[in-house]
C-alpha positions as a Markdown table, in Angstrom:
| # | Residue | x | y | z |
|---|---|---|---|---|
| 1 | Unk | 11.7 | -16.8 | -5.4 |
| 2 | Unk | 15.3 | -15.7 | -5.4 |
| 3 | Unk | 17.7 | -17.1 | -2.8 |
| 4 | Unk | 18.2 | -15.0 | 0.2 |
| 5 | Unk | 21.8 | -14.2 | -0.7 |
| 6 | Unk | 20.6 | -12.7 | -4.0 |
| 7 | Unk | 18.2 | -10.3 | -2.3 |
| 8 | Unk | 18.8 | -6.7 | -1.3 |
| 9 | Unk | 19.2 | -6.1 | 2.5 |
| 10 | Unk | 17.7 | -3.3 | 4.5 |
| 11 | Unk | 19.4 | -1.5 | 7.4 |
| 12 | Unk | 17.7 | -3.6 | 10.0 |
| 13 | Unk | 18.2 | -7.2 | 8.9 |
| 14 | Unk | 20.3 | -8.2 | 12.0 |
| 15 | Unk | 17.7 | -6.6 | 14.4 |
| 16 | Unk | 15.0 | -8.6 | 12.7 |
| 17 | Unk | 17.0 | -11.8 | 13.0 |
| 18 | Unk | 17.5 | -11.1 | 16.7 |
| 19 | Unk | 13.7 | -10.7 | 17.1 |
| 20 | Unk | 13.2 | -14.1 | 15.5 |
| 21 | Unk | 11.7 | -12.9 | 12.3 |
| 22 | Unk | 10.7 | -15.1 | 9.4 |
| 23 | Unk | 11.9 | -13.6 | 6.1 |
| 24 | Unk | 10.4 | -13.5 | 2.6 |
| 25 | Unk | 11.2 | -11.8 | -0.7 |
| 26 | Unk | 9.3 | -8.6 | -1.4 |
| 27 | Unk | 10.1 | -6.4 | -4.3 |
| 28 | Unk | 13.6 | -7.9 | -4.6 |
| 29 | Unk | 14.3 | -7.3 | -0.9 |
| 30 | Unk | 14.7 | -9.7 | 2.0 |
| 31 | Unk | 12.1 | -8.5 | 4.4 |
| 32 | Unk | 10.5 | -9.7 | 7.7 |
| 33 | Unk | 7.1 | -11.3 | 7.0 |
| 34 | Unk | 6.3 | -12.1 | 10.7 |
| 35 | Unk | 7.8 | -12.3 | 14.2 |
| 36 | Unk | 5.2 | -13.8 | 16.6 |
| 37 | Unk | 2.6 | -14.6 | 13.9 |
| 38 | Unk | 0.6 | -12.6 | 11.4 |
| 39 | Unk | -2.7 | -12.7 | 13.3 |
| 40 | Unk | -1.1 | -11.6 | 16.6 |
| 41 | Unk | 0.7 | -8.7 | 14.9 |
| 42 | Unk | -2.5 | -7.8 | 12.9 |
| 43 | Unk | -4.5 | -7.6 | 16.2 |
| 44 | Unk | -1.8 | -5.6 | 17.9 |
| 45 | Unk | -2.1 | -2.9 | 15.3 |
| 46 | Unk | -5.9 | -2.9 | 15.4 |
| 47 | Unk | -6.0 | -2.8 | 19.2 |
| 48 | Unk | -2.8 | -1.2 | 20.4 |
| 49 | Unk | 0.2 | -0.4 | 18.2 |
| 50 | Unk | 2.7 | -2.1 | 15.9 |
| 51 | Unk | 6.0 | -1.0 | 14.2 |
| 52 | Unk | 6.8 | -2.1 | 10.7 |
| 53 | Unk | 10.1 | -1.9 | 8.8 |
| 54 | Unk | 9.2 | -0.9 | 5.3 |
| 55 | Unk | 12.6 | 0.4 | 4.3 |
| 56 | Unk | 12.4 | -1.6 | 1.1 |
| 57 | Unk | 10.1 | 1.2 | -0.2 |
| 58 | Unk | 11.8 | 3.5 | -2.7 |
| 59 | Unk | 12.8 | 7.1 | -2.1 |
| 60 | Unk | 13.6 | 9.6 | -4.8 |
| 61 | Unk | 14.2 | 13.4 | -4.8 |
| 62 | Unk | 13.0 | 15.8 | -7.5 |
| 63 | Unk | 14.8 | 19.1 | -7.0 |
| 64 | Unk | 15.3 | 22.3 | -9.0 |
| 65 | Unk | 13.5 | 25.4 | -10.2 |
| 66 | Unk | 9.9 | 24.4 | -11.0 |
| 67 | Unk | 10.3 | 20.9 | -9.5 |
| 68 | Unk | 6.7 | 20.8 | -8.1 |
| 69 | Unk | 5.3 | 22.1 | -11.4 |
| 70 | Unk | 7.2 | 19.3 | -13.2 |
| 71 | Unk | 5.9 | 16.6 | -10.9 |
| 72 | Unk | 2.4 | 17.9 | -11.3 |
| 73 | Unk | 2.7 | 17.6 | -15.1 |
| 74 | Unk | 3.8 | 14.0 | -15.0 |
| 75 | Unk | 2.1 | 12.2 | -12.0 |
| 76 | Unk | -1.6 | 11.8 | -11.9 |
| 77 | Unk | -2.8 | 13.6 | -8.8 |
| 78 | Unk | -3.1 | 17.4 | -8.6 |
| 79 | Unk | -0.1 | 18.6 | -6.5 |
| 80 | Unk | -1.5 | 22.1 | -6.7 |
| 81 | Unk | -4.3 | 21.1 | -4.3 |
| 82 | Unk | -1.8 | 20.7 | -1.4 |
| 83 | Unk | 0.6 | 23.1 | 0.3 |
| 84 | Unk | 4.2 | 22.5 | 1.3 |
| 85 | Unk | 4.3 | 20.2 | 4.4 |
| 86 | Unk | 1.6 | 17.9 | 3.0 |
| 87 | Unk | 1.9 | 14.6 | 1.2 |
| 88 | Unk | -0.3 | 13.2 | -1.5 |
| 89 | Unk | -1.1 | 9.7 | -2.9 |
| 90 | Unk | -0.5 | 9.7 | -6.7 |
| 91 | Unk | 0.4 | 7.4 | -9.6 |
| 92 | Unk | 2.8 | 7.3 | -12.4 |
| 93 | Unk | 0.9 | 6.3 | -15.5 |
| 94 | Unk | 1.9 | 4.9 | -18.9 |
| 95 | Unk | 0.7 | 5.6 | -22.5 |
| 96 | Unk | -2.1 | 2.9 | -22.3 |
| 97 | Unk | -3.5 | 4.3 | -19.1 |
| 98 | Unk | -2.0 | 1.6 | -16.8 |
| 99 | Unk | 0.0 | 2.3 | -13.7 |
| 100 | Unk | 3.8 | 2.0 | -13.6 |
| 101 | Unk | 3.6 | 2.6 | -9.9 |
| 102 | Unk | 1.5 | 4.2 | -7.1 |
| 103 | Unk | 3.4 | 6.4 | -4.7 |
| 104 | Unk | 3.4 | 9.1 | -2.1 |
| 105 | Unk | 4.7 | 12.6 | -3.0 |
| 106 | Unk | 5.9 | 14.8 | -0.2 |
| 107 | Unk | 5.7 | 18.5 | -1.3 |
| 108 | Unk | 8.6 | 20.2 | 0.5 |
| 109 | Unk | 8.6 | 23.4 | -1.6 |
| 110 | Unk | 8.1 | 24.6 | -5.1 |
| 111 | Unk | 11.6 | 23.4 | -5.8 |
| 112 | Unk | 11.6 | 20.1 | -4.0 |
| 113 | Unk | 9.4 | 17.0 | -4.0 |
| 114 | Unk | 10.3 | 13.8 | -2.2 |
| 115 | Unk | 8.8 | 10.6 | -3.6 |
| 116 | Unk | 8.2 | 7.2 | -2.0 |
| 117 | Unk | 7.5 | 4.6 | -4.7 |
| 118 | Unk | 7.2 | 0.9 | -4.3 |
| 119 | Unk | 10.4 | -1.1 | -3.9 |
| 120 | Unk | 10.5 | -2.9 | -7.3 |
| 121 | Unk | 9.3 | 0.2 | -9.2 |
| 122 | Unk | 11.7 | 2.9 | -8.0 |
| 123 | Unk | 14.1 | 2.6 | -10.9 |
| 124 | Unk | 11.2 | 2.8 | -13.4 |
| 125 | Unk | 9.7 | 5.9 | -11.8 |
| 126 | Unk | 13.1 | 7.6 | -11.7 |
| 127 | Unk | 13.7 | 6.7 | -15.3 |
| 128 | Unk | 10.3 | 7.9 | -16.4 |
| 129 | Unk | 10.7 | 11.3 | -14.7 |
| 130 | Unk | 14.4 | 11.7 | -15.7 |
| 131 | Unk | 13.6 | 11.1 | -19.3 |
| 132 | Unk | 11.4 | 14.3 | -19.5 |
| 133 | Unk | 12.9 | 16.5 | -16.7 |
| 134 | Unk | 13.5 | 20.0 | -17.9 |
| 135 | Unk | 16.9 | 21.6 | -17.6 |
| 136 | Unk | 17.8 | 22.4 | -14.0 |
| 137 | Unk | 15.4 | 19.8 | -12.5 |
| 138 | Unk | 17.2 | 16.7 | -11.2 |
| 139 | Unk | 15.7 | 13.3 | -10.2 |
| 140 | Unk | 17.8 | 11.4 | -7.8 |
| 141 | Unk | 17.4 | 7.8 | -6.6 |
| 142 | Unk | 17.8 | 7.9 | -2.8 |
| 143 | Unk | 16.6 | 4.3 | -2.2 |
| 144 | Unk | 19.4 | 3.6 | 0.4 |
| 145 | Unk | 19.6 | 7.1 | 1.9 |
| 146 | Unk | 16.6 | 6.7 | 4.1 |
| 147 | Unk | 14.7 | 4.0 | 6.0 |
| 148 | Unk | 10.9 | 3.9 | 6.5 |
| 149 | Unk | 9.4 | 2.8 | 9.8 |
| 150 | Unk | 5.7 | 2.7 | 10.1 |
| 151 | Unk | 4.2 | 3.0 | 13.6 |
| 152 | Unk | 0.5 | 2.2 | 13.3 |
| 153 | Unk | -2.4 | 1.7 | 15.7 |
| 154 | Unk | -4.6 | 3.6 | 18.2 |
| 155 | Unk | -1.6 | 4.1 | 20.6 |
| 156 | Unk | 0.9 | 5.2 | 17.9 |
| 157 | Unk | 0.9 | 8.8 | 19.0 |
| 158 | Unk | 1.9 | 7.8 | 22.5 |
| 159 | Unk | 4.9 | 6.0 | 21.1 |
| 160 | Unk | 6.1 | 9.0 | 19.1 |
| 161 | Unk | 5.4 | 11.4 | 21.9 |
| 162 | Unk | 7.5 | 9.3 | 24.3 |
| 163 | Unk | 10.4 | 10.0 | 22.0 |
| 164 | Unk | 9.6 | 13.7 | 21.5 |
| 165 | Unk | 8.6 | 13.2 | 17.9 |
| 166 | Unk | 5.9 | 15.4 | 16.4 |
| 167 | Unk | 2.3 | 13.9 | 16.3 |
| 168 | Unk | -0.1 | 16.8 | 16.1 |
| 169 | Unk | -0.3 | 17.1 | 12.4 |
| 170 | Unk | -3.2 | 16.6 | 10.0 |
| 171 | Unk | -3.6 | 13.4 | 8.0 |
| 172 | Unk | -1.1 | 13.3 | 5.1 |
| 173 | Unk | 0.9 | 16.2 | 6.7 |
| 174 | Unk | 4.6 | 15.8 | 7.6 |
| 175 | Unk | 7.1 | 17.5 | 9.9 |
| 176 | Unk | 10.9 | 17.3 | 10.0 |
| 177 | Unk | 12.4 | 16.9 | 13.4 |
| 178 | Unk | 15.6 | 15.7 | 15.2 |
| 179 | Unk | 14.7 | 13.8 | 18.3 |
| 180 | Unk | 17.5 | 12.7 | 20.6 |
| 181 | Unk | 17.8 | 8.9 | 20.4 |
| 182 | Unk | 20.4 | 7.2 | 22.6 |
| 183 | Unk | 22.0 | 10.5 | 23.3 |
| 184 | Unk | 22.4 | 11.7 | 19.8 |
| 185 | Unk | 20.1 | 13.8 | 17.5 |
| 186 | Unk | 18.5 | 11.7 | 14.7 |
| 187 | Unk | 17.0 | 13.7 | 11.9 |
| 188 | Unk | 13.7 | 12.2 | 10.9 |
| 189 | Unk | 10.7 | 13.1 | 8.6 |
| 190 | Unk | 7.4 | 12.1 | 10.3 |
| 191 | Unk | 4.3 | 11.8 | 8.2 |
| 192 | Unk | 0.7 | 11.1 | 9.3 |
| 193 | Unk | 0.4 | 8.3 | 6.8 |
| 194 | Unk | 0.1 | 4.5 | 6.7 |
| 195 | Unk | -1.3 | 1.4 | 5.0 |
| 196 | Unk | -3.3 | -0.2 | 7.8 |
| 197 | Unk | -6.5 | 1.9 | 8.2 |
| 198 | Unk | -5.4 | 2.9 | 11.7 |
| 199 | Unk | -4.2 | 6.2 | 13.1 |
| 200 | Unk | -0.5 | 6.0 | 12.4 |
| 201 | Unk | 2.8 | 7.6 | 11.3 |
| 202 | Unk | 5.6 | 6.8 | 8.9 |
| 203 | Unk | 9.0 | 7.8 | 10.3 |
| 204 | Unk | 11.9 | 8.3 | 7.9 |
| 205 | Unk | 15.4 | 8.3 | 9.5 |
| 206 | Unk | 18.6 | 8.2 | 7.6 |
| 207 | Unk | 19.8 | 4.7 | 6.6 |
| 208 | Unk | 22.6 | 4.9 | 9.2 |
| 209 | Unk | 20.3 | 6.0 | 12.0 |
| 210 | Unk | 17.6 | 3.4 | 11.3 |
| 211 | Unk | 18.9 | 0.8 | 13.9 |
| 212 | Unk | 18.8 | 3.3 | 16.7 |
| 213 | Unk | 15.4 | 4.8 | 15.8 |
| 214 | Unk | 13.9 | 1.3 | 15.3 |
| 215 | Unk | 15.2 | 0.2 | 18.6 |
| 216 | Unk | 13.8 | 3.2 | 20.4 |
| 217 | Unk | 10.4 | 2.8 | 18.7 |
| 218 | Unk | 10.2 | -0.9 | 19.4 |
| 219 | Unk | 10.9 | -0.3 | 23.2 |
| 220 | Unk | 8.0 | 2.2 | 23.3 |
| 221 | Unk | 5.7 | 0.0 | 21.2 |
| 222 | Unk | 6.2 | -3.1 | 23.4 |
| 223 | Unk | 5.7 | -1.0 | 26.5 |
| 224 | Unk | 2.2 | -0.3 | 25.2 |
| 225 | Unk | 1.1 | -3.9 | 24.5 |
| 226 | Unk | 2.3 | -3.6 | 20.9 |
| 227 | Unk | 4.5 | -5.8 | 18.7 |
| 228 | Unk | 6.9 | -5.6 | 15.9 |
| 229 | Unk | 4.9 | -6.4 | 12.8 |
| 230 | Unk | 5.9 | -8.0 | 9.5 |
| 231 | Unk | 4.7 | -7.7 | 5.9 |
| 232 | Unk | 2.2 | -10.5 | 6.5 |
| 233 | Unk | 0.2 | -8.4 | 8.9 |
| 234 | Unk | 0.7 | -5.4 | 6.6 |
| 235 | Unk | -1.0 | -7.3 | 3.8 |
| 236 | Unk | -4.0 | -8.5 | 5.9 |
| 237 | Unk | -4.5 | -5.0 | 7.3 |
| 238 | Unk | -4.4 | -3.3 | 3.9 |
| 239 | Unk | -6.7 | -6.0 | 2.4 |
| 240 | Unk | -9.3 | -5.3 | 5.2 |
| 241 | Unk | -9.2 | -1.7 | 4.1 |
| 242 | Unk | -9.4 | -2.5 | 0.4 |
| 243 | Unk | -6.2 | -0.6 | -0.3 |
| 244 | Unk | -4.6 | -1.4 | -3.7 |
| 245 | Unk | -1.3 | -3.1 | -3.9 |
| 246 | Unk | 0.8 | -2.6 | -7.0 |
| 247 | Unk | 1.1 | -5.9 | -8.9 |
| 248 | Unk | -2.3 | -7.0 | -7.6 |
| 249 | Unk | -4.9 | -4.2 | -7.9 |
| 250 | Unk | -2.7 | -1.9 | -9.9 |
| 251 | Unk | -0.2 | -2.6 | -12.7 |
| 252 | Unk | 0.9 | -1.4 | -16.1 |
| 253 | Unk | -2.1 | -3.3 | -17.4 |
| 254 | Unk | -4.6 | -2.1 | -14.7 |
| 255 | Unk | -5.9 | 1.5 | -14.9 |
| 256 | Unk | -7.1 | 3.8 | -12.1 |
| 257 | Unk | -10.6 | 3.7 | -13.6 |
| 258 | Unk | -10.6 | -0.1 | -13.2 |
| 259 | Unk | -9.0 | 0.0 | -9.7 |
| 260 | Unk | -11.3 | 2.7 | -8.3 |
| 261 | Unk | -8.3 | 5.0 | -7.7 |
| 262 | Unk | -9.6 | 7.7 | -10.0 |
| 263 | Unk | -9.9 | 9.9 | -7.0 |
| 264 | Unk | -6.1 | 10.3 | -7.2 |
| 265 | Unk | -6.2 | 11.6 | -10.8 |
| 266 | Unk | -6.3 | 15.3 | -11.5 |
| 267 | Unk | -8.8 | 15.0 | -14.4 |
| 268 | Unk | -8.8 | 18.7 | -15.1 |
| 269 | Unk | -5.0 | 18.9 | -15.5 |
| 270 | Unk | -3.9 | 19.4 | -19.0 |
| 271 | Unk | -1.0 | 16.9 | -18.8 |
| 272 | Unk | 0.2 | 13.9 | -16.9 |
| 273 | Unk | 1.6 | 10.5 | -18.0 |
| 274 | Unk | -1.3 | 8.4 | -19.5 |
| 275 | Unk | -3.8 | 11.2 | -19.5 |
| 276 | Unk | -5.3 | 10.6 | -22.9 |
| 277 | Unk | -5.9 | 6.9 | -22.4 |
| 278 | Unk | -7.3 | 7.4 | -18.9 |
| 279 | Unk | -9.7 | 10.1 | -20.0 |
| 280 | Unk | -10.9 | 8.1 | -22.9 |
| 281 | Unk | -11.5 | 5.0 | -20.7 |
| 282 | Unk | -13.3 | 7.1 | -18.1 |
| 283 | Unk | -15.7 | 8.4 | -20.8 |
| 284 | Unk | -16.3 | 5.0 | -22.3 |
| 285 | Unk | -16.5 | 3.2 | -19.0 |
| 286 | Unk | -14.0 | 0.5 | -17.9 |
| 287 | Unk | -14.5 | -3.1 | -18.9 |
| 288 | Unk | -13.9 | -4.2 | -15.4 |
| 289 | Unk | -14.1 | -2.7 | -11.9 |
| 290 | Unk | -12.6 | -3.6 | -8.5 |
| 291 | Unk | -14.9 | -4.9 | -5.8 |
| 292 | Unk | -14.7 | -6.5 | -2.5 |
| 293 | Unk | -15.9 | -10.1 | -1.8 |
| 294 | Unk | -17.0 | -11.2 | 1.6 |
| 295 | Unk | -17.4 | -15.0 | 2.0 |
| 296 | Unk | -20.8 | -16.1 | 3.1 |
| 297 | Unk | -19.8 | -19.8 | 3.2 |
| 298 | Unk | -16.8 | -21.6 | 4.8 |
| 299 | Unk | -13.6 | -20.9 | 2.9 |
| 300 | Unk | -11.0 | -18.3 | 2.0 |
| 301 | Unk | -10.8 | -16.7 | -1.4 |
| 302 | Unk | -7.3 | -16.4 | -2.7 |
| 303 | Unk | -5.4 | -14.4 | -5.3 |
| 304 | Unk | -5.9 | -16.0 | -8.7 |
| 305 | Unk | -9.2 | -17.6 | -7.9 |
| 306 | Unk | -11.9 | -17.3 | -10.6 |
| 307 | Unk | -15.1 | -15.4 | -9.8 |
| 308 | Unk | -18.1 | -17.1 | -11.4 |
| 309 | Unk | -21.5 | -15.7 | -12.2 |
| 310 | Unk | -24.3 | -15.9 | -9.6 |
| 311 | Unk | -25.8 | -19.3 | -9.3 |
| 312 | Unk | -22.7 | -21.1 | -10.5 |
| 313 | Unk | -22.2 | -24.5 | -8.8 |
| 314 | Unk | -25.8 | -24.9 | -7.5 |
| 315 | Unk | -26.3 | -24.2 | -3.8 |
| 316 | Unk | -22.6 | -23.7 | -3.5 |
| 317 | Unk | -22.7 | -23.9 | 0.3 |
| 318 | Unk | -21.8 | -27.6 | 0.9 |
| 319 | Unk | -18.2 | -28.6 | 1.6 |
| 320 | Unk | -18.1 | -30.8 | -1.5 |
| 321 | Unk | -19.9 | -28.5 | -4.0 |
| 322 | Unk | -18.0 | -28.0 | -7.2 |
| 323 | Unk | -18.0 | -25.0 | -9.5 |
| 324 | Unk | -18.5 | -26.8 | -12.8 |
| 325 | Unk | -20.6 | -24.9 | -15.3 |
| 326 | Unk | -20.3 | -21.3 | -14.0 |
| 327 | Unk | -19.3 | -18.6 | -16.4 |
| 328 | Unk | -16.2 | -16.7 | -15.3 |
| 329 | Unk | -16.9 | -13.0 | -14.7 |
| 330 | Unk | -13.8 | -12.0 | -12.8 |
| 331 | Unk | -10.7 | -12.9 | -10.8 |
| 332 | Unk | -9.5 | -12.4 | -7.3 |
| 333 | Unk | -6.4 | -10.2 | -7.0 |
| 334 | Unk | -5.9 | -10.5 | -3.2 |
| 335 | Unk | -7.5 | -12.8 | -0.7 |
| 336 | Unk | -7.1 | -13.6 | 2.9 |
| 337 | Unk | -8.9 | -14.5 | 6.2 |
| 338 | Unk | -9.8 | -11.3 | 8.0 |
| 339 | Unk | -8.6 | -11.5 | 11.6 |
| 340 | Unk | -10.9 | -8.5 | 12.5 |
| 341 | Unk | -14.1 | -9.6 | 10.7 |
| 342 | Unk | -13.4 | -13.3 | 11.2 |
| 343 | Unk | -14.4 | -14.1 | 7.6 |
| 344 | Unk | -12.7 | -14.8 | 4.3 |
| 345 | Unk | -12.4 | -11.6 | 2.2 |
| 346 | Unk | -11.0 | -10.8 | -1.3 |
| 347 | Unk | -10.5 | -8.0 | -3.7 |
| 348 | Unk | -11.5 | -8.9 | -7.3 |
| 349 | Unk | -12.0 | -7.4 | -10.7 |
| 350 | Unk | -15.4 | -8.1 | -12.1 |
| 351 | Unk | -16.5 | -7.6 | -15.7 |
| 352 | Unk | -18.9 | -4.7 | -16.0 |
| 353 | Unk | -20.8 | -6.5 | -18.7 |
| 354 | Unk | -21.8 | -9.1 | -16.1 |
| 355 | Unk | -24.2 | -6.6 | -14.5 |
| 356 | Unk | -23.1 | -7.7 | -11.0 |
| 357 | Unk | -23.3 | -5.0 | -8.4 |
| 358 | Unk | -22.9 | -4.4 | -4.7 |
| 359 | Unk | -25.1 | -6.7 | -2.6 |
| 360 | Unk | -25.2 | -9.5 | -5.2 |
| 361 | Unk | -23.8 | -13.0 | -4.6 |
| 362 | Unk | -21.1 | -14.5 | -6.7 |
| 363 | Unk | -19.2 | -17.8 | -6.5 |
| 364 | Unk | -15.4 | -18.0 | -6.1 |
| 365 | Unk | -13.7 | -21.2 | -7.4 |
| 366 | Unk | -11.4 | -22.2 | -4.5 |
| 367 | Unk | -9.5 | -25.2 | -5.8 |
| 368 | Unk | -12.6 | -26.6 | -7.5 |
| 369 | Unk | -15.0 | -25.9 | -4.6 |
| 370 | Unk | -17.7 | -23.3 | -4.8 |
| 371 | Unk | -17.4 | -20.5 | -2.2 |
| 372 | Unk | -20.4 | -18.1 | -2.2 |
| 373 | Unk | -19.4 | -14.4 | -1.6 |
| 374 | Unk | -21.3 | -11.2 | -1.2 |
| 375 | Unk | -20.1 | -8.3 | -3.5 |
| 376 | Unk | -19.2 | -5.3 | -1.4 |
| 377 | Unk | -17.4 | -2.0 | -1.6 |
| 378 | Unk | -14.4 | -1.9 | 0.8 |
| 379 | Unk | -13.4 | -1.3 | 3.5 |
| 380 | Unk | -14.4 | -4.5 | 5.2 |
| 381 | Unk | -13.8 | -3.0 | 8.6 |
| 382 | Unk | -14.1 | 0.6 | 9.9 |
| 383 | Unk | -11.3 | 3.0 | 9.1 |
| 384 | Unk | -9.6 | 5.0 | 11.8 |
| 385 | Unk | -7.2 | 7.1 | 9.8 |
């Protein structure tokens, strides 16, 4: 991990320090990982409301005549299926069918699309689009122009309504507004999106207005039994939902077919980055597929743990059982203890040749100990989006 003074800083670092946040590196940025503890923050989002600073996420603008048509011919999802004022989950593929990044595309108009990529991949997405942009279409990196504040949980609408921000939009719709915060209008883009599986919103103020908007949101969140939440809770929440995280369940070497994100591919479109390779793999069937694992024994599967064939390690339920002799059929890409389900859970790629399917039992090698797990299809808890 890089030293803190080598990391990029968001617009709210001082506010997070005042709140007692613990920091960690994420995508090259110094970000709050927790304030009062990951489990408490996780439970606040599931039961009331939490506010996250995810300003490390990238922002890019594609603008010019035919901008939407251009984006539709490069990114995987079919932008033609949504209207202006809606957002869409999509991916930027590569020639081997892997995923350079997964991102959200905001369709503003036929001539303007706003993109929110992952922090570490923003430059790569901008470069890929810029390299093939037609004359008159400009791709601009706006990483430090806007902050991203996620208000998530069953009471999230109350928080925004208290600040006169819009809330009555459909899932994946967005509205631009200018609520008065501390006596001054603050332009924001509010979208009914999130990464937690709860009803929620992502609020995008300008970088300069972020401290005022965050402070106002936090006051309303804490008034409703909520908490500021860090990236630790964001990870446990998204893992419970089975949401892919780039670098774990998606990467330049991991395809949408393997990661079960093929629903975000416009298979009937004539062109997008990686189309030929993705279509060929879909026809042949991927060599591995993403599954969920729910521990049935005591233990927590973690990223990087080997998944072994059913029956590996004997009974595999005693605390001293080893995993010697089991054939490896996969690997865990994310793993944690689920505060909601009160059990160890993981996301894992399993070889399709193994024949393992939903409902089967496999064994996870957790530091040489056998942890039996049921193969499931996420989410691990009910979605409320």
